[in-house]
C-alpha positions as CSV (number, residue, x, y, z in Angstrom):
1,M,-70.5,-73.6,-67.9
2,M,-73.6,-75.0,-66.0
3,S,-71.8,-74.7,-62.6
4,T,-70.9,-70.9,-62.7
5,T,-74.4,-69.6,-63.5
6,P,-75.9,-70.0,-60.0
7,Q,-73.0,-68.2,-58.4
8,K,-73.4,-65.1,-60.7
9,S,-77.1,-65.0,-59.8
10,S,-76.3,-65.0,-56.1
11,Y,-73.8,-62.2,-56.4
12,R,-76.3,-60.1,-58.3
13,S,-78.8,-60.6,-55.6
14,V,-76.4,-59.4,-52.9
15,W,-75.6,-56.3,-54.8
16,V,-79.3,-55.5,-55.2
17,V,-79.8,-55.8,-51.5
18,L,-76.9,-53.6,-50.7
19,A,-78.1,-50.9,-53.1
20,L,-81.6,-50.9,-51.5
21,L,-80.0,-50.5,-48.0
22,A,-77.9,-47.6,-49.2
23,V,-81.0,-45.8,-50.6
24,G,-82.9,-46.3,-47.4
25,L,-80.1,-44.9,-45.2
26,A,-79.7,-41.9,-47.5
27,G,-83.4,-41.2,-47.2
28,C,-83.2,-41.3,-43.4
29,H,-80.4,-38.8,-43.3
30,K,-82.1,-36.5,-45.7
31,G,-85.3,-36.6,-43.6
32,G,-83.3,-35.8,-40.4
33,N,-81.6,-32.8,-42.0
34,G,-84.8,-31.5,-43.4
35,A,-86.4,-31.7,-39.9
36,S,-83.5,-29.8,-38.5
37,Q,-83.7,-27.2,-41.2
38,A,-87.3,-26.8,-40.6
39,A,-86.8,-26.4,-36.9
40,G,-84.0,-23.9,-37.5
41,G,-86.1,-21.9,-39.9
42,A,-88.9,-21.7,-37.3
43,A,-86.6,-20.4,-34.6
44,G,-84.1,-18.2,-36.4
45,G,-85.9,-16.8,-39.5
46,A,-85.5,-17.6,-43.1
47,P,-82.8,-20.2,-44.1
48,G,-79.5,-18.6,-45.0
49,A,-80.1,-15.3,-43.1
50,A,-77.2,-13.8,-41.0
51,P,-77.9,-13.7,-37.2
52,Q,-78.9,-10.3,-36.0
53,Q,-76.2,-8.4,-34.0
54,P,-77.2,-7.0,-30.6
55,P,-77.1,-3.2,-30.2
56,V,-73.8,-1.7,-29.1
57,P,-74.0,0.2,-25.7
58,V,-72.7,3.7,-26.2
59,A,-72.4,7.1,-24.4
60,V,-73.2,10.3,-26.2
61,S,-72.4,14.0,-25.8
62,V,-74.1,17.0,-27.4
63,A,-71.9,19.2,-29.7
64,A,-71.6,22.6,-28.0
65,V,-70.5,26.1,-29.0
66,G,-67.7,27.8,-27.1
67,P,-64.2,29.2,-27.1
68,I,-61.0,27.3,-27.8
69,A,-57.4,28.3,-28.2
70,S,-54.2,27.0,-29.7
71,Y,-51.1,26.7,-27.5
72,Y,-47.4,26.6,-27.7
73,T,-46.1,24.2,-25.0
74,A,-42.7,24.1,-23.4
75,T,-41.1,23.0,-20.1
76,A,-39.6,25.6,-17.7
77,T,-38.2,25.8,-14.2
78,L,-39.9,28.2,-11.8
79,A,-37.6,30.9,-10.4
80,A,-37.8,33.7,-8.0
81,E,-37.9,37.2,-9.5
82,R,-35.2,38.4,-7.1
83,E,-32.5,36.4,-5.3
84,A,-29.5,37.7,-3.5
85,N,-26.4,36.0,-2.2
86,I,-25.6,38.0,0.9
87,T,-21.9,38.1,1.7
88,A,-19.8,39.5,4.5
89,R,-18.4,43.0,3.9
90,V,-16.2,43.0,7.0
91,S,-14.3,40.2,8.7
92,G,-15.0,39.1,12.3
93,V,-16.7,36.6,14.6
94,V,-20.4,36.0,14.2
95,Q,-21.9,37.2,17.4
96,R,-25.6,36.6,16.9
97,L,-28.1,35.2,14.4
98,F,-31.6,36.7,13.9
99,C,-33.1,34.3,11.4
100,E,-33.2,30.8,10.2
101,E,-33.8,29.1,6.8
102,G,-37.4,29.4,5.7
103,D,-38.1,32.6,7.7
104,V,-39.8,35.5,6.0
105,V,-37.9,38.8,6.5
106,S,-38.7,42.4,5.6
107,E,-36.4,44.8,3.8
108,G,-33.8,46.2,6.2
109,A,-34.4,43.5,8.8
110,E,-31.2,42.4,10.7
111,L,-30.2,38.9,9.8
112,L,-26.8,38.6,11.5
113,R,-24.4,40.6,13.7
114,I,-20.6,40.4,13.7
115,D,-18.7,41.3,16.8
116,N,-18.2,45.1,16.3
117,A,-16.0,46.1,19.2
118,E,-12.9,46.6,17.0
119,Y,-14.9,48.6,14.4
120,Q,-16.3,50.8,17.2
121,F,-12.8,51.6,18.4
122,R,-11.7,52.5,14.9
123,L,-14.6,54.8,14.6
124,D,-13.8,56.5,17.9
125,Q,-10.2,57.0,16.8
126,A,-11.3,58.5,13.4
127,Q,-13.8,60.8,15.2
128,A,-11.1,62.0,17.6
129,A,-8.7,62.7,14.7
130,R,-11.3,64.5,12.8
131,A,-12.3,66.6,15.8
132,D,-8.6,67.6,16.4
133,L,-8.1,68.7,12.9
134,Q,-11.4,70.5,12.9
135,S,-10.2,72.6,15.8
136,R,-6.9,73.4,14.1
137,Y,-8.8,74.3,11.0
138,D,-11.1,76.7,12.8
139,R,-8.2,78.5,14.4
140,L,-6.4,78.8,11.1
141,V,-9.5,80.3,9.5
142,Q,-9.4,83.1,12.1
143,M,-5.7,83.6,11.7
144,K,-6.0,83.7,7.9
145,E,-8.5,86.6,8.2
146,R,-5.8,88.5,10.0
147,E,-3.1,87.2,7.6
148,L,-1.2,85.5,10.4
149,V,-0.9,82.1,8.6
150,S,0.8,81.1,5.4
151,P,-1.4,79.8,2.5
152,E,0.6,76.6,2.5
153,E,-0.1,75.8,6.1
154,Y,-3.8,76.6,5.7
155,E,-4.1,74.4,2.7
156,K,-2.3,71.5,4.4
157,V,-4.6,71.6,7.4
158,S,-7.6,71.9,5.2
159,N,-6.6,68.8,3.3
160,D,-5.8,66.8,6.5
161,L,-9.3,67.7,7.8
162,A,-10.9,66.4,4.6
163,A,-8.9,63.1,4.9
164,A,-9.9,62.8,8.5
165,K,-13.6,63.2,7.6
166,A,-13.2,60.5,5.0
167,A,-11.5,58.1,7.4
168,E,-14.3,58.8,9.9
169,G,-16.9,58.0,7.3
170,M,-15.2,54.7,6.3
171,A,-14.9,53.7,10.0
172,S,-18.6,54.4,10.4
173,L,-19.4,52.4,7.3
174,N,-17.4,49.4,8.3
175,L,-19.2,49.5,11.7
176,S,-22.5,49.4,9.9
177,Y,-21.4,46.4,8.0
178,T,-21.3,44.4,11.2
179,R,-25.1,44.4,11.0
180,V,-26.1,42.3,8.1
181,T,-29.5,43.2,6.8
182,A,-32.0,42.0,4.2
183,P,-31.7,43.9,0.9
184,F,-35.4,43.3,0.2
185,S,-38.4,41.5,1.6
186,G,-38.4,37.8,1.0
187,R,-37.6,34.4,2.5
188,V,-34.3,33.1,3.8
189,V,-33.5,30.2,1.5
190,T,-30.0,29.3,2.8
191,R,-28.0,30.0,6.0
192,N,-24.3,29.2,5.7
193,V,-22.8,30.4,9.0
194,D,-23.2,29.7,12.7
195,V,-22.7,31.7,15.9
196,G,-19.0,31.9,16.9
197,Q,-17.7,31.3,13.3
198,T,-15.1,33.6,12.0
199,V,-16.0,35.0,8.6
200,N,-13.8,36.9,6.1
201,V,-14.8,39.6,3.6
202,G,-16.7,37.9,0.7
203,A,-17.8,34.9,2.7
204,Q,-21.4,33.8,1.7
205,L,-23.7,34.2,4.7
206,F,-27.3,33.9,3.4
207,V,-29.4,33.4,0.2
208,V,-32.6,35.5,0.3
209,S,-35.3,35.1,-2.4
210,D,-38.4,37.0,-3.2
211,F,-41.1,34.4,-4.0
212,K,-43.7,37.0,-5.1
213,P,-43.9,36.8,-8.1
214,L,-42.5,33.6,-9.5
215,L,-41.1,33.6,-13.0
216,A,-40.9,31.0,-15.8
217,R,-38.6,31.6,-18.8
218,V,-39.3,29.7,-22.0
219,H,-37.8,29.9,-25.5
220,V,-40.4,30.2,-28.2
221,P,-39.8,29.6,-32.0
222,S,-39.4,32.9,-33.8
223,K,-42.3,32.1,-36.1
224,E,-44.6,32.7,-33.1
225,F,-43.2,36.1,-32.4
226,N,-46.1,38.0,-33.9
227,K,-48.5,36.0,-31.8
228,L,-47.0,37.1,-28.5
229,R,-47.7,40.2,-26.5
230,P,-47.2,41.4,-22.9
231,D,-50.0,40.5,-20.4
232,Q,-51.0,37.6,-22.7
233,P,-52.5,34.7,-20.5
234,V,-50.4,31.6,-19.9
235,D,-51.4,28.3,-18.3
236,L,-48.8,26.3,-16.3
237,V,-49.1,22.8,-14.9
238,L,-46.7,21.7,-12.2
239,E,-45.1,18.3,-12.9
240,S,-44.7,17.4,-9.3
241,S,-48.3,17.8,-8.2
242,G,-50.4,18.5,-11.3
243,V,-51.5,21.8,-9.9
244,T,-52.6,24.3,-12.6
245,L,-51.4,27.9,-12.3
246,R,-52.3,31.0,-14.2
247,G,-49.8,33.6,-15.3
248,H,-49.1,36.2,-18.0
249,I,-46.3,37.2,-20.3
250,K,-44.2,39.8,-18.6
251,L,-41.3,40.3,-21.1
252,V,-40.7,39.3,-24.7
253,S,-37.0,39.5,-25.7
254,P,-36.5,41.9,-28.6
255,T,-33.8,39.7,-30.2
256,I,-33.7,36.2,-31.6
257,D,-31.1,33.7,-30.4
258,P,-29.2,32.9,-33.6
259,S,-28.1,29.4,-32.4
260,S,-31.6,28.1,-31.8
261,G,-33.9,30.6,-33.7
262,T,-36.0,31.1,-30.6
263,I,-37.1,34.1,-28.5
264,K,-36.9,34.2,-24.7
265,V,-40.3,34.8,-23.1
266,T,-40.6,35.6,-19.4
267,V,-43.9,34.5,-17.7
268,E,-44.9,36.0,-14.4
269,I,-47.1,34.1,-11.9
270,N,-48.5,36.3,-9.1
271,D,-51.0,33.9,-7.4
272,Y,-50.2,30.3,-6.5
273,P,-51.1,28.0,-3.6
274,D,-48.8,27.3,-0.6
275,G,-46.2,24.7,-1.3
276,V,-45.2,26.0,-4.7
277,R,-41.5,26.9,-4.7
278,P,-38.8,28.1,-7.0
279,G,-37.2,25.1,-8.7
280,D,-40.5,23.3,-9.5
281,F,-40.7,22.1,-13.1
282,A,-43.8,23.2,-15.0
283,Q,-45.4,22.7,-18.4
284,V,-46.0,26.1,-19.8
285,K,-48.8,26.6,-22.3
286,I,-48.9,30.0,-24.1
287,V,-52.1,30.9,-25.9
288,T,-51.1,31.8,-29.5
289,E,-54.6,32.2,-30.9
290,Q,-58.1,32.3,-29.4
291,R,-61.3,31.4,-31.3
292,N,-64.8,32.0,-30.0
293,G,-68.1,30.5,-31.2
294,S,-66.5,27.2,-32.3
295,T,-68.3,23.9,-32.5
296,L,-66.8,21.7,-29.8
297,V,-66.9,18.0,-29.0
298,P,-65.0,15.9,-26.4
299,K,-61.6,15.0,-27.9
300,I,-62.1,11.4,-27.0
301,A,-65.0,11.1,-29.5
302,L,-62.6,11.4,-32.5
303,V,-61.5,8.2,-34.3
304,N,-58.6,8.2,-36.7
305,D,-59.7,5.8,-39.5
306,R,-57.2,5.3,-42.3
307,G,-56.0,8.9,-42.1
308,E,-59.5,10.4,-41.7
309,Q,-60.9,12.1,-38.6
310,V,-64.2,10.4,-38.0
311,L,-67.1,10.9,-35.6
312,F,-70.1,8.6,-35.0
313,I,-73.4,10.4,-34.6
314,S,-76.3,8.9,-32.7
315,Q,-79.4,8.9,-34.9
316,A,-83.1,9.0,-33.8
317,D,-83.6,5.4,-35.1
318,S,-80.9,4.1,-32.7
319,T,-78.3,3.7,-35.3
320,A,-74.8,5.2,-35.7
321,E,-73.8,7.4,-38.6
322,R,-70.2,7.5,-39.5
323,R,-69.1,11.0,-40.5
324,V,-65.8,12.4,-41.7
325,V,-65.2,15.8,-40.1
326,G,-62.6,18.6,-40.2
327,V,-60.7,19.2,-37.0
328,G,-59.2,22.6,-35.9
329,F,-57.7,23.4,-32.5
330,E,-57.5,20.9,-29.7
331,D,-56.9,21.3,-26.0
332,D,-56.8,18.8,-23.1
333,V,-60.5,18.2,-23.3
334,N,-62.2,19.4,-26.4
335,A,-61.6,19.5,-30.2
336,E,-62.9,22.1,-32.6
337,I,-64.9,20.7,-35.5
338,T,-64.6,23.0,-38.5
339,E,-66.8,21.0,-40.9
340,G,-69.1,18.0,-41.0
341,L,-71.0,18.7,-37.7
342,K,-73.6,21.1,-36.4
343,P,-74.0,22.3,-32.8
344,G,-76.6,20.2,-30.9
345,E,-75.9,16.9,-32.7
346,R,-75.4,13.9,-30.4
347,V,-71.8,12.6,-30.7
348,I,-70.9,9.1,-29.5
349,V,-68.0,9.4,-27.1
350,K,-67.8,5.9,-25.7
351,G,-68.1,2.6,-27.6
352,Q,-67.5,4.3,-31.0
353,R,-64.5,2.1,-31.8
354,S,-66.8,-0.9,-32.1
355,L,-69.2,0.8,-34.5
356,K,-69.7,0.8,-38.3
357,H,-71.9,3.0,-40.3
358,G,-75.5,1.9,-39.6
359,S,-74.7,-0.2,-36.5
360,A,-77.5,-0.6,-34.0
361,I,-76.8,1.2,-30.7
362,K,-78.2,1.5,-27.2
363,V,-77.5,4.8,-25.4
364,I,-76.5,4.1,-21.8
365,D,-75.3,7.6,-21.0
366,D,-77.0,10.7,-22.4
367,G,-74.0,13.0,-21.9
368,A,-75.5,14.6,-18.8
369,G,-74.0,12.0,-16.5
370,Q,-77.3,10.1,-16.2
371,A,-77.9,6.5,-17.3
372,V,-80.7,6.1,-19.9
373,E,-83.5,3.7,-19.0
374,A,-83.3,0.8,-21.4
375,K,-85.4,-1.9,-19.8
376,K,-87.8,-2.1,-22.8
377,T,-84.9,-2.5,-25.2
378,E,-83.3,-5.2,-23.0
379,G,-86.6,-7.0,-22.8
380,A,-87.1,-6.9,-26.6
381,G,-83.5,-8.1,-27.1
382,S,-84.0,-11.1,-24.7
């Protein structure tokens, strides 16, 4: 019993020393953390406060008042108003060509000539036969007045003369067909023959098109019928070049296609730049309704937020206001705001997708294409 008591006392002393050391270390750590918190509080504000977010750079545009329209859009192929496949009406050898593909020709201009010697001889024969019968007929007329010719003989010569005149007319017509002419003013699109080539009746010689005006035919749903009228303006955009053309409705079919439920609408384009040709594809936009005095904003300003159309408005205190709006017609650039916005309000058009209601903003573009001076704001932020 006497031998174990000193050992217990020594163990107790060791535990006391370790406990004192632990308390000292804990105090040191606590003091260090307190100093850090004090320093942090001096630099960043009150303990526990969230760090302040820098203002979001944005561009704004002023809501304006103006016209806007709704469109029906379709794709169509441009076509010439008139196009003719010119064929040979007599057979023979091509003697001479007067035009080439791409040439502009006038109505009645000679395009091609077929060797006409044979047709000239036939006309000469028909003229001689007609002249001989004409002389006989004239003599018979005098004899008939004196009753020196029978009615049968007189009638036969009279009929033969009529046949001879018809043969002469046909020979003259065939001779004229050896000169192939343009049926209307236009442009030679295709040439299918060469000099020296033998052509037969019905052979295709040329294709001539009248490029003024061009036409575009589209099929519009029948529900739009009451919104269409002749001379209604139409916008067209060429897919090949992006060139915008202006046309108008020329014809609206009076019937509905039962298989598709659509109405054929013919659009006429009178003015267009050089290089536009039949066969070009174009996006056709027919104005179905026009509204004037609408509140308009750039379409890029709209944000679709959980099924709602939202605009962010720049407020005087450099904050953004989230606002749900009603949207009407839209075109390629603008959107009509039917409710929730007044003309003259400043709408954020760039940077709005990073905003929330009440977010701090910094306007870097005032909507007039000029940067806003923000050196003071930047200095304050730094």
